[in-house]
One Martini backbone bead per residue (centre of mass of N, CA, C, O) as a GRO file, in nm:
protein
   96
    1GLN     BB    1   1.394  -5.377   8.773
    2ALA     BB    2   1.214  -5.440   8.530
    3PHE     BB    3   1.185  -5.147   8.409
    4LEU     BB    4   1.488  -5.115   8.323
    5ALA     BB    5   1.457  -5.347   8.085
    6SER     BB    6   1.249  -5.174   7.945
    7PRO     BB    7   1.157  -5.007   7.649
    8THR     BB    8   0.911  -4.924   7.825
    9SER     BB    9   0.796  -4.672   7.987
   10LEU     BB   10   0.589  -4.548   8.220
   11ALA     BB   11   0.496  -4.305   8.054
   12GLN     BB   12   0.417  -4.464   7.801
   13ALA     BB   13   0.221  -4.663   7.937
   14THR     BB   14   0.028  -4.454   8.052
   15ALA     BB   15  -0.056  -4.319   7.786
   16THR     BB   16  -0.160  -4.577   7.650
   17ALA     BB   17  -0.376  -4.658   7.862
   18GLU     BB   18  -0.543  -4.396   7.856
   19SER     BB   19  -0.612  -4.410   7.555
   20ALA     BB   20  -0.744  -4.699   7.546
   21ALA     BB   21  -0.963  -4.640   7.798
   22GLY     BB   22  -1.043  -4.333   7.876
   23GLY     BB   23  -0.845  -4.244   8.125
   24LYS     BB   24  -0.692  -4.288   8.445
   25VAL     BB   25  -0.417  -4.385   8.607
   26ALA     BB   26  -0.385  -4.563   8.921
   27SER     BB   27  -0.212  -4.820   8.819
   28ILE     BB   28   0.122  -4.972   8.776
   29GLU     BB   29   0.281  -5.279   8.634
   30TYR     BB   30   0.525  -5.518   8.633
   31GLN     BB   31   0.563  -5.835   8.473
   32SER     BB   32   0.757  -6.110   8.518
   33GLY     BB   33   0.935  -6.344   8.388
   34GLU     BB   34   1.150  -6.606   8.410
   35ASN     BB   35   1.411  -6.403   8.339
   36GLY     BB   36   1.304  -6.104   8.463
   37ALA     BB   37   1.173  -5.987   8.239
   38PRO     BB   38   0.944  -5.812   8.100
   39ASP     BB   39   0.611  -5.935   8.009
   40LEU     BB   40   0.412  -5.714   8.151
   41ILE     BB   41   0.179  -5.442   8.148
   42MET     BB   42  -0.026  -5.320   8.418
   43ALA     BB   43  -0.329  -5.118   8.403
   44ASP     BB   44  -0.525  -4.905   8.601
   45VAL     BB   45  -0.833  -4.754   8.487
   46VAL     BB   46  -1.014  -4.459   8.535
   47LEU     BB   47  -1.325  -4.350   8.478
   48ALA     BB   48  -1.564  -4.104   8.481
   49ASP     BB   49  -1.786  -4.324   8.610
   50GLY     BB   50  -1.576  -4.514   8.805
   51SER     BB   51  -1.475  -4.715   8.639
   52GLU     BB   52  -1.269  -5.003   8.543
   53LYS     BB   53  -0.964  -5.075   8.367
   54THR     BB   54  -0.758  -5.322   8.214
   55VAL     BB   55  -0.423  -5.285   8.085
   56ALA     BB   56  -0.234  -5.451   7.840
   57ILE     BB   57   0.127  -5.437   7.786
   58ASN     BB   58   0.388  -5.450   7.570
   59PRO     BB   59   0.720  -5.384   7.652
   60ALA     BB   60   0.867  -5.414   7.372
   61ASP     BB   61   0.639  -5.202   7.203
   62GLY     BB   62   0.386  -5.056   7.364
   63LYS     BB   63   0.140  -5.240   7.311
   64VAL     BB   64  -0.178  -5.330   7.314
   65THR     BB   65  -0.334  -5.650   7.416
   66ASN     BB   66  -0.551  -5.554   7.649
   67VAL     BB   67  -0.904  -5.483   7.744
   68THR     BB   68  -1.061  -5.473   8.069
   69LEU     BB   69  -1.270  -5.520   8.307
   70ALA     BB   70  -1.254  -5.482   8.616
   71GLU     BB   71  -1.329  -5.689   8.874
   72ASN     BB   72  -1.472  -5.461   9.062
   73ASP     BB   73  -1.680  -5.399   8.791
   74GLN     BB   74  -1.875  -5.646   8.727
   75GLN     BB   75  -2.143  -5.557   8.850
   76GLY     BB   76  -2.214  -5.353   8.630
   77ASP     BB   77  -2.232  -5.565   8.403
   78GLU     BB   78  -2.455  -5.747   8.526
   79GLN     BB   79  -2.682  -5.535   8.504
   80SER     BB   80  -2.655  -5.554   8.174
   81GLY     BB   81  -2.610  -5.879   8.105
   82GLU     BB   82  -2.301  -5.975   8.028
   83ASN     BB   83  -2.303  -6.170   8.261
   84GLY     BB   84  -2.364  -6.466   8.393
   85SER     BB   85  -2.393  -6.640   8.682
   86ASP     BB   86  -2.343  -6.392   8.885
   87GLY     BB   87  -2.599  -6.214   8.833
   88ALA     BB   88  -2.806  -6.352   9.018
   89GLN     BB   89  -2.675  -6.291   9.288
   90ASP     BB   90  -2.664  -5.980   9.257
   91GLY     BB   91  -2.970  -5.946   9.221
   92GLU     BB   92  -3.046  -6.032   9.505
   93ASN     BB   93  -2.884  -5.811   9.652
   94ALA     BB   94  -3.029  -5.564   9.515
   95ASN     BB   95  -3.324  -5.639   9.644
   96ASN     BB   96  -3.244  -5.595   9.963
   0.00000   0.00000   0.00000
């Protein structure tokens, strides 16, 4: 029901997320606030290289509020040295 109350449609949110992240939306969901109205639209976007980004969209105006590397793709980031403490553990696993 949350999406029925949102001024931003799923089609609009999908197009916005794909444009912002440069890939194709694999899943999208509305997160409701305390009053039940949509608080945030979260889209998981798959890129051409197989990595994923999570795009947060404000349902009130349809604008992107944040784009982050999806949690399951942090290992790829750690290999490039962008992530801190977890990188050492993953490095050990990669050497085995």
